[in-house]
N, CA, C and O of each residue as an XYZ file, in Angstrom:
572
protein
N     201.953    -28.418    132.222
C     202.268    -28.765    133.573
C     201.098    -29.633    133.962
O     199.970    -29.423    133.517
N     201.397    -30.665    134.845
C     200.746    -31.780    135.282
C     199.615    -31.427    136.645
O     200.174    -30.851    137.578
N     198.586    -31.622    136.780
C     197.709    -31.089    137.946
C     197.118    -32.409    138.541
O     196.843    -33.344    137.789
N     196.956    -32.472    139.655
C     195.736    -33.187    140.013
C     194.666    -32.839    140.190
O     194.973    -31.673    140.440
N     193.410    -32.849    140.300
C     192.342    -32.589    140.060
C     191.502    -33.532    141.022
O     191.299    -34.713    140.742
N     191.021    -32.914    142.196
C     190.239    -33.917    142.795
C     188.767    -33.583    143.690
O     188.513    -32.690    144.498
N     188.060    -34.555    143.233
C     186.606    -34.291    143.592
C     186.643    -34.911    144.969
O     187.370    -35.845    145.306
N     185.596    -34.151    145.869
C     185.531    -34.484    147.215
C     183.938    -35.144    147.311
O     182.951    -34.808    146.658
N     184.080    -36.368    148.529
C     182.955    -36.730    148.823
C     183.073    -37.602    150.125
O     184.150    -37.996    150.571
N     181.560    -37.917    150.813
C     181.504    -38.535    152.191
C     180.938    -39.757    152.258
O     180.336    -40.071    151.232
N     180.934    -40.477    153.054
C     180.554    -41.606    152.957
C     178.834    -41.851    153.120
O     178.186    -42.887    152.972
N     178.451    -40.661    153.431
C     177.092    -40.474    153.549
C     177.016    -40.194    151.968
O     176.168    -40.787    151.301
N     177.845    -39.349    151.416
C     177.291    -39.595    149.817
C     177.133    -40.738    148.926
O     176.407    -40.655    147.935
N     177.789    -41.831    149.231
C     178.329    -42.762    148.785
C     177.065    -43.795    149.111
O     176.555    -44.641    148.377
N     176.763    -43.438    150.403
C     175.194    -44.284    150.836
C     173.956    -43.518    149.805
O     173.145    -44.117    149.098
N     174.101    -42.022    149.969
C     172.737    -41.397    149.138
C     172.714    -42.425    147.619
O     171.685    -42.974    147.227
N     174.334    -42.554    146.759
C     174.204    -43.324    145.439
C     173.371    -44.377    145.664
O     172.289    -44.538    145.098
N     173.924    -45.201    146.599
C     173.320    -46.716    146.974
C     171.724    -46.633    147.240
O     171.108    -47.681    147.429
N     171.199    -45.651    147.252
C     169.675    -45.566    147.653
C     169.239    -45.558    148.997
O     168.118    -45.936    149.335
N     170.265    -45.055    149.914
C     170.141    -45.122    151.744
C     170.368    -43.648    151.697
O     171.426    -43.020    151.655
N     169.049    -43.218    151.716
C     169.002    -42.165    152.678
C     169.556    -41.668    153.911
O     169.423    -42.543    154.765
N     170.177    -40.537    154.421
C     170.975    -40.478    155.679
C     170.457    -38.827    155.844
O     169.959    -38.142    154.951
N     170.746    -38.400    157.325
C     170.712    -37.202    157.489
C     171.374    -35.828    156.818
O     171.106    -34.627    156.802
N     172.555    -36.847    156.188
C     173.607    -35.818    155.566
C     173.499    -35.814    154.233
O     174.037    -34.901    153.606
N     172.698    -36.960    153.479
C     172.845    -36.517    151.784
C     171.625    -37.578    151.627
O     171.348    -38.557    152.320
N     170.876    -36.944    150.264
C     169.879    -37.408    149.888
C     169.903    -38.781    149.151
O     171.041    -39.173    148.895
N     169.039    -39.467    148.816
C     169.136    -40.605    147.636
C     169.498    -40.076    146.374
O     169.300    -38.908    146.038
N     169.996    -40.891    145.729
C     169.824    -40.594    144.305
C     169.121    -41.326    143.894
O     169.010    -42.356    144.558
N     168.223    -41.207    142.532
C     167.820    -41.883    141.853
C     168.605    -42.605    140.582
O     169.833    -42.584    140.673
N     168.074    -43.205    139.473
C     168.900    -44.378    139.088
C     169.155    -43.363    137.916
O     170.107    -43.477    137.145
N     167.975    -42.098    137.833
C     168.253    -41.380    136.265
C     169.621    -40.272    137.021
O     170.678    -40.081    136.420
N     169.340    -39.704    138.288
C     170.612    -39.321    138.923
C     171.984    -39.764    138.721
O     172.890    -39.123    138.190
N     172.028    -40.991    139.231
C     173.413    -41.234    138.811
C     173.517    -41.821    137.171
O     174.655    -42.154    136.837
N     172.492    -41.965    136.188
C     172.965    -42.091    135.142
C     173.701    -40.523    134.269
O     174.678    -40.444    133.524
N     172.690    -39.383    134.787
C     173.236    -38.074    134.378
C     174.363    -37.804    134.897
O     175.191    -37.253    134.171
N     174.729    -38.125    136.348
C     176.350    -37.835    136.501
C     177.020    -38.581    136.123
O     178.085    -37.967    136.053
N     177.228    -39.755    135.728
C     178.025    -40.754    135.118
C     178.186    -40.212    133.171
O     179.108    -40.356    132.368
N     176.915    -39.631    133.059
C     177.161    -39.176    131.460
C     177.783    -37.666    131.766
O     178.620    -37.264    130.959
N     177.501    -36.981    132.651
C     178.525    -35.664    132.632
C     179.720    -36.065    132.938
O     180.477    -35.661    132.056
N     180.484    -36.861    134.014
C     181.846    -37.318    133.790
C     182.411    -37.487    132.793
O     183.270    -36.740    132.324
N     182.006    -38.495    132.330
C     181.936    -39.478    130.902
C     182.246    -38.054    130.033
O     183.420    -37.838    129.733
N     181.451    -37.314    129.724
C     181.900    -36.308    128.431
C     182.912    -35.631    128.297
O     183.581    -35.413    127.287
N     183.084    -35.134    129.793
C     184.222    -34.704    130.412
C     185.513    -35.409    130.304
O     186.522    -34.887    129.828
N     185.452    -36.521    130.727
C     186.529    -37.715    130.387
C     187.222    -37.856    129.052
O     188.416    -38.121    128.909
N     186.232    -37.623    127.973
C     186.133    -37.744    126.329
C     186.714    -36.652    125.850
O     187.378    -36.725    124.816
N     186.562    -35.509    126.503
C     187.064    -34.267    125.723
C     188.462    -34.411    126.320
O     189.337    -34.629    125.482
N     188.756    -34.354    127.269
C     190.134    -34.448    128.010
C     190.635    -35.536    127.080
O     191.365    -35.120    126.181
N     190.447    -36.580    127.099
C     190.966    -37.552    126.184
C     191.222    -37.303    124.834
O     192.108    -37.815    124.149
N     190.342    -36.438    124.483
C     190.639    -35.898    122.820
C     191.602    -34.860    122.732
O     192.436    -34.770    121.830
N     191.493    -34.202    123.532
C     192.390    -32.678    123.518
C     193.820    -33.270    124.213
O     194.731    -32.458    124.374
N     193.999    -34.503    124.574
C     195.373    -35.111    125.300
C     195.717    -34.560    126.240
O     196.917    -34.583    126.514
N     194.830    -33.890    127.046
C     195.054    -33.232    128.375
C     195.141    -34.718    129.784
O     195.930    -35.001    130.686
N     194.036    -35.218    129.327
C     193.863    -36.570    130.115
C     195.209    -37.375    130.582
O     195.698    -38.045    129.673
N     195.751    -37.420    131.572
C     196.714    -38.793    131.621
C     195.844    -39.998    132.365
O     195.843    -41.176    132.006
N     195.116    -39.447    133.466
C     194.772    -40.668    134.674
C     193.599    -40.265    134.672
O     193.450    -39.149    134.174
N     192.401    -40.939    135.176
C     191.449    -40.271    135.816
C     190.505    -42.193    136.535
O     190.291    -43.336    136.129
N     190.275    -41.293    137.808
C     189.695    -42.826    138.589
C     188.943    -42.309    139.782
O     189.348    -41.351    140.440
N     187.828    -42.974    140.047
C     186.994    -42.848    141.343
C     187.408    -43.706    142.067
O     187.871    -44.796    141.731
N     187.222    -43.123    143.509
C     187.673    -43.856    144.460
C     186.968    -44.591    145.172
O     185.837    -44.124    145.305
N     187.192    -45.897    145.889
C     185.976    -46.522    147.029
C     185.819    -45.557    147.793
O     186.447    -44.511    147.953
N     184.523    -46.182    148.467
C     183.994    -44.796    149.929
C     184.989    -44.922    150.834
O     185.860    -45.785    150.933
N     184.769    -43.998    151.458
C     185.659    -44.031    152.686
C     185.839    -45.235    153.736
O     186.794    -45.520    154.459
N     184.427    -45.917    153.542
C     184.457    -47.227    154.753
C     185.209    -48.069    154.239
O     185.203    -49.068    154.958
N     185.912    -48.207    153.295
C     186.596    -48.909    152.769
C     188.504    -48.732    152.872
O     189.431    -49.517    152.672
N     188.418    -47.291    153.283
C     189.723    -47.040    153.753
C     190.579    -47.818    154.707
O     190.043    -48.733    155.332
N     191.808    -47.566    154.881
C     192.678    -48.744    156.024
C     193.688    -47.490    155.975
O     194.280    -47.150    154.951
N     193.814    -46.793    157.339
C     195.291    -46.652    157.465
C     196.251    -47.071    158.280
O     195.971    -47.443    159.419
N     197.501    -47.068    157.816
C     198.410    -47.917    158.559
C     199.520    -46.713    159.075
O     199.920    -45.860    158.283
N     199.963    -46.756    160.504
C     200.939    -46.301    160.974
C     201.955    -46.733    161.709
O     202.081    -47.956    161.773
N     202.750    -46.039    162.309
C     203.909    -46.630    163.241
C     203.554    -46.224    164.503
O     203.546    -45.027    164.791
N     203.253    -47.105    165.309
C     202.629    -46.722    166.551
C     203.670    -46.565    167.743
O     204.830    -46.313    167.419
N     203.355    -46.693    169.124
C     204.580    -46.331    170.160
C     205.447    -48.036    169.830
O     205.101    -48.947    169.077
N     206.391    -47.941    170.556
C     207.688    -48.711    170.056
C     207.842    -49.502    168.985
O     208.313    -50.639    168.973
N     207.351    -48.747    167.906
C     207.706    -48.875    166.446
C     206.519    -50.085    166.013
O     206.641    -50.623    164.912
N     205.547    -50.422    166.787
C     204.389    -51.656    166.425
C     203.465    -50.560    165.697
O     203.059    -49.450    166.040
N     203.267    -51.566    164.230
C     202.471    -51.108    163.361
C     200.786    -51.044    164.010
O     200.341    -51.847    164.830
N     199.993    -49.836    163.383
C     198.731    -49.654    164.207
C     197.983    -49.498    162.819
O     198.202    -48.553    162.060
N     197.017    -50.586    162.540
C     196.126    -50.590    161.437
C     194.955    -50.209    161.725
O     194.552    -50.568    162.831
N     194.196    -49.533    161.029
C     192.647    -48.992    161.456
C     191.722    -48.974    160.348
O     191.897    -48.215    159.394
N     190.893    -49.651    160.412
C     190.002    -49.954    159.132
C     188.587    -48.913    159.710
O     188.006    -48.853    160.794
N     188.403    -48.153    158.348
C     187.299    -47.251    158.425
C     187.518    -46.248    159.453
O     186.673    -46.061    160.328
N     188.429    -45.697    159.407
C     188.492    -44.292    160.573
C     188.076    -42.931    160.133
O     188.908    -42.025    160.174
N     186.934    -42.720    159.741
C     186.608    -41.849    159.213
C     184.861    -41.577    159.505
O     184.023    -42.347    159.035
N     184.547    -40.563    160.213
C     183.065    -40.592    160.185
C     182.408    -40.266    159.121
O     182.941    -39.738    158.145
N     181.164    -40.556    159.207
C     180.450    -40.766    157.635
C     180.348    -39.469    157.188
O     179.812    -39.396    156.083
N     180.785    -38.100    157.822
C     180.107    -36.588    156.925
C     181.949    -36.073    156.821
O     182.301    -34.901    156.687
N     182.554    -36.827    156.886
C     184.525    -36.052    156.604
C     184.281    -36.068    155.378
O     183.554    -36.862    154.782
N     184.841    -35.248    154.982
C     185.019    -34.705    153.589
C     186.531    -35.336    153.178
O     187.624    -35.043    153.663
N     186.136    -36.521    151.872
C     187.880    -36.864    151.719
C     187.776    -37.335    150.092
O     186.629    -37.577    149.718
N     188.548    -37.446    149.371
C     188.844    -37.773    147.579
C     187.818    -38.643    147.809
O     187.470    -39.272    148.809
N     187.240    -38.531    146.270
C     186.255    -39.394    146.072
C     186.898    -39.860    144.315
O     186.599    -40.943    143.812
N     187.381    -39.299    143.924
C     187.849    -39.443    142.686
C     189.163    -38.342    142.200
O     189.689    -37.503    142.933
N     189.414    -38.553    141.122
C     190.218    -37.794    140.375
C     190.813    -38.052    139.342
O     190.998    -39.200    138.938
N     191.217    -36.958    138.737
C     191.976    -36.712    137.451
C     193.397    -36.401    137.521
O     193.698    -35.821    138.565
N     194.591    -36.668    136.521
C     195.751    -36.201    136.259
C     195.859    -35.456    135.300
O     196.169    -35.957    134.219
N     195.748    -34.739    135.354
C     195.667    -34.015    133.881
C     196.566    -32.826    133.321
O     196.655    -31.794    133.987
N     197.209    -32.949    132.152
C     198.560    -32.104    131.753
C     198.179    -30.849    130.863
O     198.033    -30.983    129.648
N     198.037    -29.745    131.434
C     197.345    -28.506    130.628
C     198.256    -27.527    130.635
O     199.251    -27.497    131.359
N     198.013    -26.908    130.026
C     198.877    -25.721    129.261
C     198.959    -24.433    130.382
O     199.878    -23.613    130.389
N     197.917    -24.430    131.233
C     198.071    -23.245    132.334
C     197.168    -23.719    133.654
O     196.415    -24.683    133.791
N     197.424    -22.997    134.274
C     196.471    -22.743    135.377
C     195.068    -22.408    135.336
O     194.209    -23.055    135.936
N     194.865    -21.484    134.688
C     193.377    -21.211    134.244
C     192.665    -22.314    133.197
O     191.453    -22.418    133.008
N     193.749    -23.130    132.549
C     192.913    -23.855    131.569
C     192.361    -24.676    132.560
O     191.130    -24.642    132.582
N     193.066    -25.635    133.652
C     192.817    -26.615    134.432
C     191.736    -26.147    135.182
O     190.749    -26.877    135.286
N     191.762    -24.738    135.876
C     190.472    -24.141    136.900
C     189.167    -24.163    135.719
O     188.009    -24.384    136.073
N     189.433    -23.979    134.713
C     188.227    -24.060    133.786
C     187.323    -25.307    133.729
O     186.092    -25.307    133.687
N     188.351    -26.624    133.736
C     187.739    -27.753    133.786
C     187.371    -28.088    135.436
O     186.318    -28.477    135.942
N     188.192    -27.888    135.813
C     187.190    -27.680    137.541
C     185.923    -26.888    137.922
O     185.023    -26.984    138.757
N     186.249    -26.123    136.992
C     184.424    -25.156    136.969
C     183.563    -26.133    136.322
O     182.466    -26.358    136.834
N     183.859    -26.649    135.429
C     182.636    -27.504    134.709
C     182.629    -28.763    135.634
O     181.543    -29.341    135.576
N     183.522    -29.342    136.459
C     183.267    -30.612    136.957
C     182.420    -29.875    138.099
O     181.463    -30.584    138.410
N     182.463    -28.727    138.793
C     181.274    -27.947    139.811
C     179.998    -28.016    139.616
O     179.072    -27.690    140.358
N     179.999    -28.464    138.564
C     178.413    -28.013    137.862
C     177.762    -29.690    137.500
O     176.596    -29.899    137.166
N     178.576    -30.505    137.625
C     177.804    -31.917    137.566
C     176.788    -32.003    138.232
O     176.661    -31.556    139.372
N     175.511    -32.898    137.257
C     174.055    -32.725    137.919
C     174.032    -34.045    139.139
O     174.339    -35.234    139.048
N     173.621    -33.375    140.056
C     173.367    -34.207    141.516
C     171.693    -33.788    141.927
O     171.013    -32.895    141.422
N     171.369    -34.618    142.853
C     169.931    -34.574    143.280
C     170.113    -33.070    144.426
O     171.086    -32.655    145.054
N     168.839    -32.622    144.319
C     168.741    -31.712    145.767
C     169.451    -31.938    147.243
O     169.079    -32.910    147.901
N     170.331    -31.176    147.705
C     170.576    -31.341    148.942
C     172.036    -32.237    149.440
O     172.564    -32.505    150.520
N     172.355    -32.538    147.853
C     173.752    -32.695    147.958
C     174.872    -31.528    148.396
O     174.700    -30.356    148.059
N     175.705    -31.833    148.956
C     176.612    -30.897    149.257
C     177.406    -30.318    148.347
O     177.786    -31.049    147.432
N     177.897    -28.766    148.353
C     178.653    -28.290    147.287
C     179.791    -28.339    147.387
O     180.259    -27.275    147.791
N     180.541    -29.144    147.195
C     181.903    -29.425    147.493
C     182.982    -28.667    146.704
O     182.754    -28.360    145.533
N     184.325    -28.303    147.381
C     184.950    -27.632    146.412
C     185.898    -28.946    145.534
O     186.264    -30.049    145.940
N     186.050    -28.392    144.439
C     186.965    -29.198    143.716
C     188.669    -28.675    144.199
O     188.971    -27.574    144.658
N     189.406    -29.599    143.981
C     190.801    -29.440    144.480
C     191.651    -29.414    143.223
O     191.585    -30.399    142.487
N     192.437    -28.407    142.894
C     193.820    -28.462    142.195
C     195.068    -28.769    142.621
O     195.399    -27.906    143.434
N     195.645    -29.310    142.522
C     197.148    -29.270    142.985
C     198.224    -29.440    141.746
O     198.184    -30.428    141.013
N     198.891    -28.711    141.635
C     200.254    -28.781    140.632
C     201.083    -30.132    141.103
O     201.380    -30.382    142.272
N     201.361    -30.859    140.084
C     202.287    -32.075    140.502
C     203.750    -31.883    140.259
O     204.248    -31.625    139.163
N     204.359    -32.027    141.339
C     205.873    -31.639    141.178
C     206.750    -32.476    140.320
O     206.719    -33.707    140.350
N     207.749    -31.588    139.341
C     208.213    -32.169    138.412
C     210.012    -32.815    138.575
O     210.799    -33.070    137.664
N     210.207    -32.926    140.044
C     211.376    -33.184    140.778
C     211.583    -32.455    141.456
O     210.751    -31.556    141.581
N     212.826    -32.433    142.286
C     213.596    -31.793    143.466
C     213.391    -30.066    142.898
O     212.815    -29.324    143.694
N     213.785    -29.553    141.760
C     213.801    -28.030    141.630
C     212.364    -27.725    141.593
O     212.161    -26.618    141.094
N     211.176    -28.421    142.003
C     210.045    -27.930    141.960
C     209.612    -27.536    143.578
O     208.753    -26.698    143.850
N     210.396    -28.326    144.592
C     210.188    -28.283    145.967
C     210.615    -26.599    146.066
O     211.732    -26.261    145.673
N     209.886    -25.824    146.481
C     210.301    -24.299    147.048
C     210.576    -24.359    148.611
O     209.691    -24.777    149.357
N     211.916    -23.902    149.151
C     212.337    -24.021    150.120
C     211.378    -22.686    150.608
O     210.761    -22.015    149.781
N     211.347    -22.385    152.177
C     210.866    -21.168    152.554
C     212.049    -20.861    153.790
O     212.649    -21.792    154.328
N     212.228    -19.769    154.060
C     213.173    -19.379    155.137
C     213.214    -19.597    156.431
O     212.119    -19.700    156.984
N     214.074    -19.688    157.015
C     213.616    -20.422    158.367
C     213.269    -19.349    159.198
O     213.766    -18.249    158.957
N     212.386    -19.510    160.274
C     211.213    -18.537    160.859
C     212.106    -18.738    161.997
O     211.858    -18.206    163.078
């Protein structure tokens, strides 16, 4: 089964990685960044070797998000940088093809141990099964 595994972060986290301390995130040193990239790179290499890796990407900082909605009278509403610096949003993801929920959970547990400087928030890693067609959508009874 395929799963979406999402790591989360905030704009403050991205600022810290750029060397700008905020009240919500510490500064990452060059060594901190190298350790994080090496750790995640090792996970990616292992998943590629086992054939479980379908795709993996880091996402641009939340300040670069654009929301597009349909507003009043059907007019398009566009909002750039719509989130507060501490709002938790996806920071990167993997699409994995794993034999079981237990296996993908093992991988997510490993991701939670990624090295980071003291003071970096401990955010959960989100696992979501990917639907494989209309038959995967479970209906709930009327309430």
